[in-house]
C-alpha positions in Angstrom: -7.2 -7.0 -2.3 -9.0 -4.1 -3.3 -7.7 -2.5 -6.2 -8.7 1.1 -7.8 -7.3 3.5 -10.2 -6.5 7.2 -9.8 -4.6 9.8 -11.7 -1.7 11.6 -10.1 0.2 14.7 -11.2 3.8 14.7 -10.4 5.9 17.6 -10.2 9.1 18.7 -11.9 11.2 18.7 -8.7 11.6 16.5 -5.9 12.1 17.8 -2.1 14.0 16.6 0.9 11.5 14.7 3.3 11.8 12.7 6.6 10.8 9.1 6.0 10.8 7.6 9.6 14.4 7.5 10.7 16.0 8.9 7.4 15.8 11.7 5.2 14.9 11.0 1.5 14.0 12.7 -1.8 10.3 12.7 -2.3 8.2 13.4 -5.6 5.7 16.0 -5.3 2.2 15.0 -6.2 -1.2 16.0 -6.5 -4.6 14.6 -7.9 -6.0 17.6 -9.4 -4.4 20.5 -10.8 -5.8 22.9 -8.4 -4.7 21.2 -5.5 -1.2 21.9 -3.3 1.5 19.6 -4.3 2.2 16.9 -1.3 5.1 14.8 -0.5 4.9 11.2 -2.0 6.5 8.9 0.2 6.1 5.6 -2.0 7.5 4.5 -5.3 5.2 3.9 -8.3 6.1 0.3 -9.7 6.9 0.8 -13.4 7.8 4.5 -13.5 10.8 6.0 -13.7 10.9 9.6 -12.4 13.4 12.1 -14.4 13.5 15.7 -13.0 12.5 18.5 -14.9 9.6 16.9 -16.1 5.5 17.2 -15.1 4.1 14.0 -15.4 0.4 12.8 -15.6 0.1 9.3 -14.5 -2.6 7.0 -14.4 -2.1 4.4 -11.6 -3.5 1.3 -9.8 -3.7 1.6 -5.8 -3.7 -1.8 -3.7 -4.0 -2.0 -0.1 -1.1 -3.8 1.3 -2.5 -6.1 4.3 0.3 -6.3 6.6 3.0 -3.5 5.3 6.2 -3.2 7.1 6.7 -0.3 9.7 8.4 2.1 7.6 6.6 1.5 4.5 3.3 2.7 3.0 0.1 0.6 3.3 -0.6 1.2 -0.5 1.4 -0.1 -3.6 1.1 2.1 -6.6 1.4 0.7 -10.1 1.9 2.7 -13.1 -0.9 1.8 -15.6 -0.2 4.7 -18.1 2.0 7.6 -18.4 -0.4 10.3 -19.8 1.9 12.7 -20.6 5.5 14.0 -19.7 5.9 17.8 -20.1 9.2 19.7 -19.8 9.1 22.2 -17.2 
C-alpha cells in the first residue's frame, strides 16, 4: 500500500454536494492558499470538523485497493492539525 503525506487547507463552511444517489455536506479543501476551493467527498480519519474555522491539516493518504462503488479510492488519516483559525 503506497502512503504519502500532503497538506490540506479546510474551509470554514460546508456546501451541499451530490454523492452518488444522495446529497451530503462536503468540506471545502485546497492544497495551496492560491487555489480555488474544491468539494471534499471523503472523511479524514481522526479529524473532527467544526464550522466557522479554517484548518491547515497534515494528512496521510493511502490508496484503497478495492473501494466500494460509492466510496473514495483514497483513505485520508490525520497526522497533525497544524492550525485552526476562526473565520
